[in-house]
NULO-474973 format. One record per residue: residue in one letter; x, y, z of N, C-alpha, C in turn. Coordinates in steps of 0.02 Angstrom, whole numbers, padded with zeros to 5 digits, always signed. Layout:
N
AXYZXYZXYZ...
END
This chain:
91
M-01115+00396+00608-01090+00447+00565-01015+00463+00578R-00994+00458+00638-00922+00469+00654-00877+00419+00620K-00899+00358+00614-00859+00305+00581-00844+00326+00508W-00893+00350+00473-00884+00372+00406-00833+00427+00401Q-00836+00476+00447-00789+00532+00446-00718+00505+00462D-00712+00458+00508-00647+00427+00523-00616+00395+00464R-00657+00360+00425-00632+00325+00363-00610+00377+00314M-00647+00430+00305-00627+00481+00258-00562+00512+00276D-00551+00525+00340-00488+00555+00363-00430+00505+00352M-00443+00443+00363-00389+00392+00354-00370+00382+00282S-00418+00394+00236-00405+00383+00165-00366+00440+00132R-00360+00497+00167-00324+00554+00138-00250+00548+00156K-00210+00557+00105-00139+00556+00114-00112+00628+00115S-00063+00641+00154-00030+00707+00150+00017+00707+00090I+00009+00755+00047+00052+00759-00013+00097+00821-00009S+00160+00811-00023+00208+00865-00023+00231+00878-00095A+00250+00938-00107+00275+00956-00174+00334+00916-00193L+00342+00901-00256+00398+00863-00281+00460+00904-00269P+00510+00876-00234+00571+00912-00221+00613+00924-00285S+00659+00970-00281+00701+00987-00335+00739+00926-00359G+00746+00917-00427+00784+00862-00453+00759+00841-00522H+00793+00789-00547+00776+00761-00613+00741+00695-00599Y+00688+00678-00631+00649+00619-00622+00625+00586-00686W+00607+00524-00682+00565+00491-00733+00494+00490-00707A+00448+00516-00742+00379+00523-00719+00332+00478-00758V+00285+00446-00722+00233+00406-00753+00166+00424-00722P+00115+00438-00761+00050+00457-00735+00022+00401-00689H-00013+00420-00637-00047+00370-00593-00100+00335-00638A-00110+00269-00624-00163+00231-00654-00228+00242-00615P-00288+00244-00646-00297+00240-00719-00275+00306-00749V-00244+00302-00807-00223+00360-00842-00281+00391-00880L-00293+00454-00868-00343+00491-00904-00311+00527-00962L-00320+00501-01023-00286+00529-01080-00326+00581-01117D-00385+00596-01096-00423+00649-01129-00431+00711-01084G-00403+00764-01103-00411+00824-01060-00345+00863-01058P-00350+00922-01030-00293+00966-01027-00249+00958-00966D-00247+00898-00937-00212+00889-00875-00139+00863-00882G-00118+00858-00945-00048+00839-00956-00033+00765-00955H-00079+00724-00937-00066+00651-00932-00052+00622-01000E-00086+00643-01051-00076+00620-01119-00006+00635-01143E+00017+00693-01129+00081+00715-01152+00138+00677-01117V+00127+00656-01057+00179+00624-01017+00174+00546-01025F+00114+00518-01042+00105+00445-01049+00149+00420-01106P+00182+00363-01101+00185+00319-01043+00238+00339-00993G+00278+00389-01009+00328+00412-00962+00368+00470-00992A+00399+00510-00949+00436+00569-00975+00487+00590-00923H+00541+00618-00946+00591+00649-00905+00562+00712-00877C+00571+00729-00814+00548+00793-00788+00598+00824-00742I+00595+00890-00739+00640+00928-00694+00596+00972-00649S+00611+00967-00583+00574+01003-00534+00621+01053-00498D+00596+01113-00487+00636+01160-00445+00605+01164-00376G+00559+01120-00361+00525+01116-00296+00462+01158-00296R+00451+01197-00349+00388+01236-00353+00353+01221-00420W+00391+01210-00472+00366+01199-00541+00400+01141-00571V+00364+01100-00610+00389+01041-00642+00379+01046-00716S+00431+01035-00754+00426+01033-00827+00440+00963-00851F+00397+00938-00898+00402+00871-00926+00430+00874-00996Y+00475+00826-01011+00509+00827-01075+00503+00760-01111R+00492+00760-01177+00495+00704-01221+00540+00721-01279D+00587+00682-01294+00634+00694-01349+00666+00764-01341D+00686+00784-01282+00717+00847-01266+00675+00909-01279E+00610+00902-01288+00564+00956-01294+00515+00957-01235E+00503+01016-01208+00453+01021-01153+00384+01008-01182V+00348+00960-01154+00281+00946-01176+00226+00967-01129W+00243+00980-01067+00194+01001-01019+00229+01025-00957S+00194+01065-00915+00219+01085-00849+00163+01098-00802C+00177+01094-00737+00128+01104-00688+00161+01120-00619N+00123+01138-00570+00156+01154-00506+00178+01089-00474A+00224+01089-00429+00256+01029-00400+00206+00990-00355L+00158+01023-00326+00109+00988-00286+00062+00948-00329Y+00039+00975-00384-00003+00938-00432+00035+00879-00457A+00097+00889-00477+00138+00832-00504+00144+00777-00453A+00159+00794-00389+00167+00743-00338+00103+00704-00326A+00044+00737-00335-00019+00703-00322-00043+00661-00383H-00018+00672-00442-00044+00638-00502+00003+00595-00542F+00068+00595-00521+00117+00556-00559+00161+00519-00509D+00188+00462-00532+00239+00423-00495+00307+00445-00523F+00358+00449-00477+00423+00475-00495+00478+00428-00475V+00528+00421-00516+00589+00386-00500+00645+00434-00509P+00687+00448-00456+00741+00497-00463+00791+00470-00516L+00818+00513-00558+00867+00498-00606+00935+00511-00575L+00979+00461-00574+01045+00468-00545+01090+00515-00584S+01087+00513-00649+01130+00555-00687+01090+00588-00741T+01101+00652-00750+01063+00688-00800+01109+00712-00857T+01173+00692-00854+01220+00711-00906+01220+00661-00960R+01225+00683-01023+01231+00638-01079+01300+00634-01104T+01319+00575-01126+01387+00571-01150+01382+00566-01227T+01429+00595-01260+01430+00590-01335+01500+00570-01352T+01506+00536-01408+01570+00516-01432+01580+00546-01501D+01637+00570-01515+01653+00597-01581+01669+00541-01628A+01641+00543-01685+01655+00488-01735+01714+00506-01776
END
């Protein structure tokens, strides 16, 4: 019985809340697209902003979903965005 408990302990990862910043978020596979968990709104990917406690996800500059930063870290993959400023040119 102890071997089973050891395996369970080894399979658990320590998860930390998503740090403050701007990210590109992608739901973990397999993506569950039915339900109120935000994965459908974020799939296949979305810009998100974290303040270290709360994460808001955006598509086409509109907020589509939000959750706490720990839930986000556990259920989505993130790539930090280097620049969040947009450039515009006058025509």
